[in-house]
C-alpha positions as CSV (number, residue, x, y, z in Angstrom):
1,M,21.2,-20.5,30.9
2,K,19.1,-18.5,28.4
3,K,21.2,-16.3,26.0
4,A,20.2,-12.5,26.1
5,K,18.5,-11.4,22.8
6,T,20.6,-9.1,20.5
7,K,18.8,-6.1,19.0
8,S,18.5,-7.9,15.7
9,E,16.7,-10.8,17.5
10,Y,14.2,-8.5,19.2
11,R,10.6,-8.9,18.0
12,P,7.9,-6.4,19.2
13,K,4.9,-7.8,21.0
14,L,1.2,-7.5,19.9
15,T,-1.7,-8.0,22.3
16,L,-4.7,-9.5,20.7
17,S,-8.3,-10.3,22.2
18,V,-9.3,-13.5,21.1
19,S,-12.2,-15.9,22.4
20,E,-11.2,-18.7,24.8
21,E,-12.4,-21.3,22.3
22,V,-10.3,-20.0,19.6
23,I,-7.2,-19.8,21.8
24,E,-7.7,-23.5,22.9
25,K,-8.1,-24.6,19.3
26,A,-5.1,-22.6,18.0
27,K,-3.0,-24.1,21.0
28,R,-3.9,-27.7,19.8
29,Y,-3.2,-26.9,16.2
30,A,0.1,-25.2,16.9
31,A,1.3,-28.1,19.1
32,E,0.2,-30.7,16.4
33,H,2.3,-28.8,13.8
34,K,5.1,-28.0,16.0
35,Q,4.7,-24.2,15.8
36,S,4.0,-21.5,18.2
37,I,0.9,-19.4,18.0
38,S,3.0,-16.3,17.4
39,S,4.6,-17.9,14.3
40,L,0.9,-19.0,13.2
41,V,-0.4,-15.3,13.5
42,E,2.9,-14.0,11.8
43,N,2.6,-16.2,8.9
44,Y,-1.1,-15.6,8.5
45,L,-0.7,-11.8,8.7
46,A,2.3,-11.9,6.4
47,S,0.1,-13.9,3.9
48,L,-2.6,-11.1,4.0
49,V,-0.1,-8.4,3.1
50,N,1.6,-10.6,0.5
51,E,5.0,-10.8,2.2
52,D,7.1,-13.8,2.8
53,A,4.5,-16.3,4.2
54,G,6.4,-19.7,3.6
55,N,3.7,-22.3,3.0
56,Y,0.7,-20.2,4.0
57,A,0.4,-18.0,1.0
58,P,-1.0,-21.0,-1.4
59,V,-3.5,-21.8,1.5
60,N,-4.7,-18.2,1.8
61,K,-5.1,-18.0,-2.0
62,E,-7.1,-21.3,-1.9
63,L,-9.3,-20.1,1.0
64,Q,-9.9,-16.8,-1.0
65,A,-10.9,-18.8,-4.0
66,L,-13.2,-21.1,-2.0
67,H,-14.9,-18.1,-0.4
68,S,-15.4,-16.7,-3.7
69,L,-17.0,-20.0,-4.9
70,L,-19.2,-20.0,-1.9
71,K,-20.4,-16.5,-2.5
72,K,-21.3,-17.2,-6.1
73,S,-23.0,-20.5,-5.0
74,N,-25.0,-18.7,-2.4
75,A,-26.1,-16.0,-4.9
76,K,-27.3,-18.7,-7.3
77,R,-29.1,-20.7,-4.7
78,K,-30.9,-17.5,-3.5
79,L,-31.7,-16.7,-7.2
80,N,-33.2,-20.2,-7.6
81,L,-35.2,-19.9,-4.5
82,E,-36.6,-16.4,-5.7
83,E,-37.4,-18.0,-9.1
84,E,-39.2,-20.8,-7.4
85,R,-41.1,-18.4,-5.1
86,L,-42.2,-16.4,-8.2
87,N,-43.3,-19.5,-10.1
88,Y,-45.4,-20.6,-7.0
89,L,-47.0,-17.3,-6.7
90,L,-47.7,-17.1,-10.6
91,N,-49.2,-20.6,-10.6
92,K,-51.2,-19.9,-7.3
93,N,-52.8,-17.0,-8.9
94,E,-53.9,-18.8,-12.2
């Protein structure tokens, strides 16, 4: 028999719209890590607002750092392509 939740155990609900593909992948991930999707979402949201996020805060920081590196890498790659294009055009007109 289930125990009734006390007021301190009550947790508000949140409804989200997520693609079916993401939901299925999240369910598999949650099952593999013996967690609920609710706990995954709560930990992720907590990490975004710098609250107690357990083990997720370092992962979030690492992802932010990787994202920053990718942005820099993409910018450098674009610059190199523009430089190559400019050199091509200069050499073409010689």
